[in-house]
C-alpha positions in Angstrom: 49.7 34.7 20.7 51.6 36.6 18.4 51.2 36.3 14.7 54.0 37.8 12.5 52.5 39.5 9.4 55.0 37.7 7.4 53.1 34.3 8.2 50.1 35.4 6.5 49.4 34.6 2.9 46.1 36.2 1.3 43.5 33.5 -0.2 40.5 35.7 -1.1 38.0 38.6 -0.2 34.3 38.9 0.6 33.8 42.7 -0.2 30.0 42.6 1.3 30.9 41.2 4.5 34.3 43.2 4.7 36.3 40.1 5.6 39.3 38.5 3.9 40.5 35.0 4.2 44.1 34.4 4.8 46.1 31.2 5.5 48.8 31.1 8.5 52.0 29.5 8.4 52.2 27.0 11.4 56.0 27.0 11.4 56.1 30.9 11.9 53.4 30.5 14.8 56.1 28.2 16.6 58.8 30.4 15.9 57.6 33.3 17.7 55.5 31.5 20.2 57.3 29.0 22.2 55.4 26.8 24.4 55.6 27.6 28.1 53.3 25.1 29.9 52.5 21.3 29.8 49.2 22.4 28.3 50.7 24.4 25.4 53.2 21.5 24.8 50.3 19.0 24.6 48.6 21.2 22.2 51.7 21.9 20.2 52.1 17.9 19.7 48.7 17.6 18.6 48.9 20.1 16.0 52.4 18.5 14.9 50.3 15.2 14.5 47.3 16.7 12.7 49.9 18.4 10.3 51.9 15.2 9.8 54.9 16.4 11.3 55.8 12.9 13.1 57.7 9.7 12.6 57.0 6.0 13.8 59.4 3.7 14.7 59.4 -0.2 15.0 62.1 -0.7 17.4 63.7 1.3 20.2 67.0 1.2 18.4 65.6 3.1 15.5 63.8 5.6 17.8 67.1 6.2 19.4 68.8 6.8 16.1 66.1 9.5 15.3 66.4 11.4 18.3 70.2 11.7 18.3 70.2 13.5 15.0 
């Protein structure tokens, strides 16, 4: 997996343990790491679900309308 440096956001430092805590933007991870296998596609879908990046539909018509945009 490749992580672009621009995806990191500094949060804090623990000098005694020589550690830093950073946040990584998931959209940048997706941008540089395309899913190639079914396992990766499933894991990407799980990540999207956990992050709340999904929509729900009550009818097939509304689903089809969303997929066309």
